[in-house]
KEFIKOL-360461 format. One record per residue (C-alpha): residue number from 0; residue in three letters; x, y, z negated. Coordinates in steps of 0.05 Angstrom, whole numbers. Last residue first. Example, Ala and Ser with C-alpha at 12.3 -4.5 7.8 and 13.67 -1.06 7.14 Angstrom:
(1,"SER",(273,-21,-143))
(0,"ALA",(246,-90,-156))
***
This chain:
(299,"LEU",(796,-105,-118))
(298,"GLN",(844,-83,-63))
(297,"PHE",(890,-24,-76))
(296,"ARG",(932,19,-30))
(295,"MET",(982,74,-46))
(294,"GLY",(989,122,13))
(293,"ASP",(1007,184,-27))
(292,"ASP",(1037,165,-94))
(291,"GLY",(1002,153,-160))
(290,"VAL",(1041,149,-224))
(289,"THR",(1026,79,-250))
(288,"TRP",(1008,74,-324))
(287,"GLY",(1022,19,-374))
(286,"ALA",(1050,61,-431))
(285,"ALA",(1121,42,-410))
(284,"THR",(1106,71,-342))
(283,"ALA",(1083,137,-371))
(282,"ALA",(1143,141,-417))
(281,"ARG",(1192,125,-360))
(280,"ARG",(1161,179,-317))
(279,"GLU",(1167,229,-374))
(278,"ALA",(1240,210,-384))
(277,"SER",(1252,228,-312))
(276,"SER",(1281,182,-258))
(275,"GLU",(1224,187,-207))
(274,"ILE",(1210,261,-218))
(273,"LEU",(1135,270,-211))
(272,"VAL",(1128,258,-286))
(271,"PRO",(1159,326,-293))
(270,"ASN",(1091,359,-281))
(269,"SER",(1100,429,-251))
(268,"ASN",(1072,409,-182))
(267,"ASN",(1007,386,-215))
(266,"ILE",(987,314,-209))
(265,"HIS",(916,300,-182))
(264,"THR",(928,224,-191))
(263,"PHE",(949,179,-248))
(262,"VAL",(937,105,-242))
(261,"ARG",(908,55,-291))
(260,"ARG",(899,-20,-276))
(259,"GLY",(847,-51,-320))
(258,"ARG",(849,-65,-395))
(257,"LEU",(848,5,-424))
(256,"ARG",(872,6,-496))
(255,"ALA",(924,61,-489))
(254,"LEU",(872,111,-464))
(253,"ARG",(878,163,-519))
(252,"ALA",(953,154,-527))
(251,"LEU",(975,162,-455))
(250,"SER",(916,208,-442))
(249,"GLY",(936,260,-493))
(248,"VAL",(904,262,-563))
(247,"PRO",(969,246,-600))
(246,"GLY",(1013,281,-549))
(245,"GLN",(1032,275,-476))
(244,"MET",(987,262,-415))
(243,"ALA",(951,329,-417))
(242,"LEU",(875,330,-412))
(241,"HIS",(852,380,-360))
(240,"GLY",(797,432,-361))
(239,"MET",(840,494,-353))
(238,"ALA",(834,513,-426))
(237,"SER",(856,442,-443))
(236,"ALA",(920,451,-402))
(235,"PRO",(942,514,-438))
(234,"ARG",(928,583,-408))
(233,"ASP",(980,639,-408))
(232,"SER",(1005,620,-339))
(231,"ILE",(1070,613,-300))
(230,"GLY",(1118,629,-357))
(229,"LEU",(1147,559,-354))
(228,"ALA",(1128,546,-426))
(227,"VAL",(1057,571,-413))
(226,"LEU",(1051,525,-352))
(225,"GLU",(1067,462,-392))
(224,"ASP",(1034,482,-458))
(223,"GLU",(988,420,-464))
(222,"SER",(1041,374,-436))
(221,"TRP",(1047,327,-377))
(220,"PHE",(996,363,-334))
(219,"THR",(950,344,-276))
(218,"GLY",(947,268,-285))
(217,"ASP",(871,262,-282))
(216,"PHE",(853,189,-274))
(215,"LEU",(846,135,-221))
(214,"VAL",(820,77,-262))
(213,"LEU",(819,7,-231))
(212,"ASP",(783,-56,-255))
(211,"ALA",(734,-16,-296))
(210,"SER",(704,-36,-364))
(209,"SER",(754,4,-405))
(208,"LEU",(738,68,-367))
(207,"ARG",(665,66,-388))
(206,"ALA",(684,51,-460))
(205,"GLU",(734,108,-461))
(204,"LEU",(681,155,-433))
(203,"ALA",(632,136,-488))
(202,"GLU",(685,142,-542))
(201,"ASP",(706,212,-522))
(200,"VAL",(760,234,-472))
(199,"ALA",(775,306,-458))
(198,"GLY",(787,356,-402))
(197,"CYS",(779,310,-342))
(196,"GLY",(790,325,-268))
(195,"PRO",(814,271,-220))
(194,"LEU",(765,218,-246))
(193,"PHE",(756,161,-196))
(192,"ILE",(730,99,-230))
(191,"CYS",(735,32,-194))
(190,"ARG",(692,-30,-201))
(189,"ALA",(692,-98,-168))
(188,"GLY",(630,-140,-181))
(187,"HIS",(623,-173,-113))
(186,"GLY",(570,-125,-85))
(185,"ASP",(615,-64,-94))
(184,"ARG",(621,-14,-150))
(183,"ILE",(642,59,-156))
(182,"ASP",(639,101,-219))
(181,"LEU",(654,173,-196))
(180,"GLY",(674,226,-246))
(179,"VAL",(639,292,-250))
(178,"THR",(650,367,-252))
(177,"HIS",(593,416,-238))
(176,"GLY",(544,365,-264))
(175,"PRO",(506,410,-312))
(174,"LEU",(507,482,-286))
(173,"ASP",(554,539,-304))
(172,"ARG",(531,594,-257))
(171,"ARG",(565,644,-211))
(170,"ALA",(618,596,-187))
(169,"PHE",(682,632,-164))
(168,"ARG",(723,607,-224))
(167,"PRO",(704,536,-206))
(166,"PRO",(664,501,-262))
(165,"ASP",(702,483,-325))
(164,"GLY",(717,414,-352))
(163,"PRO",(690,355,-390))
(162,"SER",(666,301,-341))
(161,"ALA",(593,286,-326))
(160,"PHE",(578,219,-294))
(159,"ALA",(565,205,-220))
(158,"GLU",(546,133,-202))
(157,"VAL",(567,103,-136))
(156,"GLU",(545,40,-100))
(155,"LEU",(582,5,-44))
(154,"GLY",(562,-50,5))
(153,"SER",(554,0,61))
(152,"PRO",(478,-3,64))
(151,"THR",(445,17,130))
(150,"GLY",(428,89,148))
(149,"ASP",(464,93,215))
(148,"ARG",(518,136,184))
(147,"LEU",(531,83,132))
(146,"LEU",(497,90,65))
(145,"LEU",(530,95,-3))
(144,"PRO",(480,66,-52))
(143,"ARG",(462,108,-113))
(142,"ARG",(471,90,-186))
(141,"ALA",(444,139,-238))
(140,"ASP",(483,173,-293))
(139,"LEU",(479,243,-264))
(138,"PRO",(438,250,-201))
(137,"LEU",(480,244,-137))
(136,"GLU",(442,281,-82))
(135,"ARG",(451,264,-9))
(134,"TRP",(466,324,36))
(133,"THR",(464,313,111))
(132,"VAL",(509,363,146))
(131,"GLU",(498,376,220))
(130,"ALA",(560,406,250))
(129,"PHE",(589,471,277))
(128,"ALA",(552,528,242))
(127,"ARG",(535,476,189))
(126,"THR",(607,477,166))
(125,"VAL",(605,552,150))
(124,"PRO",(539,545,114))
(123,"LEU",(568,486,74))
(122,"ILE",(632,521,54))
(121,"ARG",(596,582,27))
(120,"SER",(644,584,-33))
(119,"ASP",(588,612,-76))
(118,"GLU",(519,597,-48))
(117,"GLU",(520,531,-11))
(116,"LEU",(583,498,-37))
(115,"VAL",(566,523,-108))
(114,"GLU",(495,497,-102))
(113,"ASN",(517,429,-76))
(112,"VAL",(564,420,-135))
(111,"ALA",(507,433,-184))
(110,"ARG",(460,387,-146))
(109,"THR",(510,331,-152))
(108,"SER",(547,309,-90))
(107,"TRP",(544,261,-31))
(106,"LEU",(558,291,38))
(105,"GLN",(542,257,104))
(104,"LEU",(573,292,164))
(103,"ALA",(552,304,236))
(102,"ARG",(589,342,292))
(101,"ALA",(654,309,271))
(100,"GLU",(689,371,296))
(99,"ARG",(669,405,230))
(98,"LEU",(717,362,189))
(97,"LEU",(758,423,170))
(96,"ALA",(697,452,136))
(95,"ILE",(693,392,91))
(94,"GLY",(768,395,80))
(93,"LEU",(758,457,39))
(92,"THR",(723,413,-13))
(91,"HIS",(772,383,-63))
(90,"ASP",(827,436,-63))
(89,"LEU",(773,489,-62))
(88,"GLU",(739,465,-126))
(87,"ALA",(667,443,-115))
(86,"ASP",(668,381,-159))
(85,"THR",(673,305,-156))
(84,"THR",(655,299,-82))
(83,"VAL",(634,241,-38))
(82,"VAL",(647,250,36))
(81,"GLY",(617,208,93))
(80,"GLU",(622,149,140))
(79,"ILE",(695,163,158))
(78,"PRO",(737,148,220))
(77,"VAL",(700,195,267))
(76,"HIS",(716,176,339))
(75,"ARG",(712,216,404))
(74,"LEU",(734,195,474))
(73,"GLY",(699,128,474))
(72,"SER",(716,56,456))
(71,"PRO",(750,74,391))
(70,"ALA",(808,32,364))
(69,"ALA",(786,-1,299))
(68,"THR",(799,36,234))
(67,"GLU",(852,32,181))
(66,"LEU",(856,99,146))
(65,"ARG",(924,133,135))
(64,"GLY",(915,180,193))
(63,"LEU",(856,212,156))
(62,"GLN",(907,243,109))
(61,"GLU",(939,287,162))
(60,"ARG",(873,322,179))
(59,"VAL",(849,321,107))
(58,"ASP",(905,365,79))
(57,"PRO",(856,419,56))
(56,"SER",(825,364,13))
(55,"ALA",(760,327,23))
(54,"ASN",(738,292,-42))
(53,"LEU",(730,217,-46))
(52,"LEU",(728,203,28))
(51,"TYR",(685,145,50))
(50,"TRP",(711,90,96))
(49,"HIS",(679,36,139))
(48,"SER",(734,-12,161))
(47,"GLY",(766,-42,99))
(46,"ASP",(702,-79,81))
(45,"ALA",(674,-45,19))
(44,"SER",(712,20,33))
(43,"VAL",(742,76,-9))
(42,"ALA",(784,136,9))
(41,"ALA",(823,181,-38))
(40,"SER",(838,255,-45))
(39,"SER",(886,300,-84))
(38,"GLN",(929,348,-45))
(37,"SER",(990,323,-7))
(36,"ARG",(1051,295,-41))
(35,"PRO",(1126,299,-29))
(34,"HIS",(1166,248,-69))
(33,"ALA",(1210,270,-126))
(32,"ALA",(1279,237,-125))
(31,"ALA",(1273,215,-53))
(30,"PRO",(1252,285,-34))
(29,"ASP",(1320,312,-57))
(28,"GLN",(1329,388,-52))
(27,"ARG",(1256,406,-41))
(26,"GLY",(1227,359,-93))
(25,"ILE",(1282,377,-142))
(24,"ARG",(1265,450,-136))
(23,"CYS",(1191,434,-142))
(22,"THR",(1204,400,-209))
(21,"PRO",(1247,456,-237))
(20,"CYS",(1195,510,-217))
(19,"TRP",(1207,541,-148))
(18,"CYS",(1134,549,-128))
(17,"ASN",(1106,585,-67))
(16,"TRP",(1092,525,-21))
(15,"GLN",(1078,476,-77))
(14,"PRO",(1126,418,-73))
(13,"PHE",(1080,382,-80))
(12,"GLY",(1009,400,-60))
(11,"GLY",(977,468,-70))
(10,"GLY",(919,442,-112))
(9,"ALA",(937,379,-150))
(8,"ALA",(979,325,-119))
(7,"THR",(958,253,-105))
(6,"GLY",(936,251,-32))
(5,"LEU",(907,195,10))
(4,"LEU",(904,145,-47))
(3,"ILE",(873,85,-12))
(2,"LEU",(818,39,-38))
(1,"HIS",(791,-27,-13))
(0,"MET",(734,-62,-49))
***
């Protein structure tokens, strides 16, 4: 299995265009000290040639340039086989509409995510004005093969599992499966879990993560009161559906027993772990975590 981190920042990217928090200031003044990042997305392939997007960010145009694909023989070439979504948040789905020139797209999502994209954000009706969109349902806790555009197996299977969190603020209903993780396997036994949004970890989730070769996990906030302390918001991390890294129930402590490689992604612009020399980065590294960076590649 091949996997590429196409983008590793939370919504707005890093530095965020309208933010001058301490971390964004460093990112602007010294990009080597805090690397620029595009909005969270990844790509996975069984063979290194046929790729699936894991979420489609607003930065999808630039991100697709990271994929390794053969030179096309014609005038048009679509470098992905489809899009698999974890939720219907704008920073994970606006890229679907930006892929309209593909003329045909495969989309895997839960029924809850599909409903929000159809009825609330209206991203799917907008996209269908330009392209045919084939929706393939991901039932919770059931493996489904990822198919190539011609309908043949890709060599990958995906299972969606519910993740603690809130539905998008523009969603009219709170339906089961509005936020999920993706448990991805190939035919050789390799296994990766992509979970960019997670509000809590229970024993069942810890057990699932412990059996994966690679875990790409929610790294949104360092501390529970991160945005409150900066005066940016009055909502703590948990109220926004994200498990902070720090603290006795934070991800560093809660997931200390994971055996596979663990990587943070979906990192908010306010998170000091983005600063290469920070104490927070050192703490994350000492706990066995890699702080994801755009363009990181993994082969399982």
